[in-house]
N, C-alpha and C positions, 0 to 999 in steps of 0.2 A: 511790463507784463506781471501779473499777480502770480507769485510762486508759492503762496501759502496753501494750506490744505483746502480742499474744496468744501464749501459750506453746504449745509443741508438744503438751503434755499436754492443754491446753484445746481445741486443734484436734481432737484425737481425740474429746473429749466432744461438740464441735459436730457432728461427722459422725454420731455416735450419735443425738444429739437431733434432727438433721434427718431421719434415717431414721425416727425415731419420730413425726415430724409436728409437732414443736414449732415455734412461730413465732420469728422473730428476737428479738422483744421478750422472749419467755419464756426463750429460751436466754440472753440477756443477763442477765436476772434471776437465773437459776440459777448463772451463772458469775461474776457480780459485775462485768460490763462495762456501759458505756453502750450503749443499744440501737443507736445509730448505728455504733458500732464493729463490732458483729456484723453489721449490715446491709451495711456496706462489705465485710466479709470474705466474706459469702455472694455478693455481687454479682460478685466476682472470678471466680467459677465460673459458667460459662454455664448448664448444665443441672442439675448435681448437685454437692454439696460433697464433696470428697475431701481428707482430712487430709494424705495423702502429697503430693498436688499442691500444696496450700496451703503446706506446709512448704518444698517446693522453690522455690516462687515467692518466699516470704519470704527464703530463703537467697540467691536471685539478686539481690534488692534490697538486702540487707545485706552490708556488708563484714565479713569474718571477722577477729576481733581475737585476738591472741595465737597461741600455738603450737597447731597442730591435734593432736588425739590420734591415736595410731597404733594401728590394730587388728591386734594380733599374734594368732597362732594360740592362744597361751595365754590371752589376754584374751577372744577369741571363745568359747573352750571354757567359760571361767568364766561369761561372760554367759549363754550358752545354758543352762548347768546351773542357774543361779539363776532364770532366767525359768521353767524347768521346775518350780522349787520355789515358784512363785507370788510371786516378788519383783518389785517394780516397778523400772524403770530408775533411779529416784531412790534406792531402797534399795540397789541394786547399786553405784551410784556412791558413795554415802555410806559404804558398808562397805569398798570396795576403795580408794577415794581415788586411783585411777589414771586415771579417765576421768569426764567430765561426763555427766550423765543425758541432756543434749541430744544429745551425740554418739551415745549408745546408740540413742536414737530415730531419729536420722538414718541410722545404719547399718542399722537394721531396715527403714526405709522405702525406702532406696536398694537394698536387696537384698544388701548386703555381709554381713549376718548373715541367713542363711536360716532363718527361723522364722515360723510362722503369726502373724498379727496378733492372733489370739484370746488369745495369751499375755499381751498387755498388759491389765493389770487395769483394769477400769472403776471409776472413783470417782464420788462424788456421792451425795447423799441421796435416798432415795425416800420418797414420802409413805406414812405408815402408815395402814392401814385403821382405820375408826372402832372405838373400844374398846367391846366388848360384855360383858365379864366383870364380875362383881360387885366392889364395892370396900367398904372400911370406913374410918371417920374417926377411929379411936382410934390411939394410938401416938405416939411422940416425933417432932416435926417436924424436918426437915433443918436448919431455921434454928438449932437448938440443937446441931448437930454441931460439934465442935472445928474451928477454922480450919485447923489443921494438916492436916486431911483434904482440904479443898478445895485447899489449896496444895501437896498431895502431898509434904509435908515428912517425913512419918512413915510407916514401913512397918507394914502390918497392918490396913489399912482396905479393906473390900471392898464392891463394888456388885453387886447381884443383879438378875436379870430372868428372864423365861421366853420361850423361842423356841418357837413353835407350828407345827404342820403346817398345810397349806392347809385353809381352812375347809371342813368337810364330809368331808374325807378320812379323818381318824382323830383320836383323842384324844392320840396320841403327841406328846410335846414334850420340851424340854430345859431344865433349870435351868442358868443361866449365871452365872459368878462372875468378877469382874475385880478384881485387887488394884490399888489406885489409883496407888501410887508406881511400881511396876515394870511395870504393864500385863500382868502374868501372868494368863493366862485359863484357866479350867476350865469344862467343860461336862459335865453328868451327865444321862443319859437318864431320863425319867419316863414312866410309862404314861398319866398324865393330869395335869390341872392342879389337882388337889385339894390341900388343906392337908397331908394325910398324906404325899402323894408329895413335896411340896416339903420338908417337915420331914426326911424320910428322905434327900433329896438333900443338904440342909444338913449333916446328921449325917455323911454320907459324906465331904463336903468337909472337915469338921472333923477327921476321922480320918486325913486324908492328911498333915497337917503338925503340928508342935508347937503347943501352945495359945497360945504367944506370938505366933504368926502372925496371930491373930484378935483384933483390938481392937474394931472396929465393923463393922456391916453396914448397908447402905442399899438400900432397894428402893422401888418404887412401892406404891400401896395396893391392889394386886390381892388378892383373897381367899385366894389360895394362900399368902400370907405371914401368914395369920391366927394361926399358932402361934409368932409372934415372941417372946411372953413365955416360952415354954418354952426357946427358944434363949438368951434373956437369963439365965434362972435356972439352967439346966442347964450352960451353958458360959461364963458370965460375959462375954458379948459384948453390947455396947450396940447396939440396933437403932434405926435412924432411917428416916423415910419422906419421900420427895420430895413436893412439891406436885403437885396434879392438873395434867395437861397440861404438865408441865415436865420432859420427858425430858432436856433439856440439863443438869439438875442431877445427872444420873448419866451424864455424858459418857463416862467410861472404858468402862463396860459397853455403852452404846449404840453406841459406835464398834466395839467388839469384836464385838458381835452382827452389825453390818454386814459385818465381815470373815468371820464364820462363814457368812453368807448367800451369800457368793461360792461356797461349796462346797455348801450346801444351800438353794437358792432357795425362795421361798415356796410353790411348788407341790409341794415335797417332802413325802412321807409320812415323818415322822421316826421312826415306829415301825419302819420297815424299815431304818434306819441301823444297821449292825453296830457293836459295841463296838470292833472292830479298825479300822474306817474312821474312827470318831470320834477314836480315839487318834491315827491318822495325821494327821488335819486339825489337831488341837490341837498336834501337834508342829510342823507347818508354821507355824502362827500364833505359837507361842512361840519359834521359832528364826529368825524373820524380823526383820531389824534395823528399828529404829524411829527416825525422825528426832528425836522428842522425847526419846529416850534416848541422844542423840549417836551414833546408829546402832549401839548395842549392842542385844542382843535381850532380850525380856522374861525368858526363861529365865536368861540371864546375870545380869541385875539381881536377879532373884528368888533365885537361888543365892547371890549375893553377900550379900544381906540375911540369908539363913538362917544363913550362917556367922558373922554378927555377934550372933546370939541367944545 
């Protein structure tokens, strides 16, 4: 359990979870703190928990160390621009290296940066609904996949998944593809979750880049991936399957799907999403800096790898 001071980012999550009716113990479990730490944090607020007030209270109790960041007009403009592009304060800080992400949060909460709190991206995992689609048990297990894939040492290894519309709304869905090393993300609309539709989506992906970009593909055992042998034989791509109930084995794609859901929540009828809007969203996701890429963007890393082919 994390016994350190509660971060500004986690205080935002606490406020959200409190409003959603979660108990102190549940919040502690979600965020990785001891339940007594969260209980004390909540008790400091008389009637309701407010992240802004909690941050101010913490600032009053803590002595500021080091030189304070100065909010210039140029820096404020840059921060507002990137918040509008769905960057988090941590991504802005990591990319600019001119200000800490804590300072950005404090400027927003204090009103020095005038922007709606809704621009602050919510993080955290949500529980998936129970899986109802058919599955199959043939195919090569992920346990036989080269270690270089898991370690993200080699370019050209992709994870696949399907993002669906709200249950009962429509059959419209999206095939999603994430390149493991660079985190580059592609999403292709499908009319339904059939094997034919998925195979066509995979063919479309394979037509976008040189054949050297595709060494392996890994998916779950959903029936829409039933034509995997055609992919292997027609395109010389090795296909692997994750174990049941082990989404973490395809962490790159799972995380990217979560980012896609920021724009298309589970209630969305994906059949109504236009090609233009999907293109816009993918541009946002692929041009947003990532901490795991040393705050380079997936597009920058992907482009760099393409030049080495």
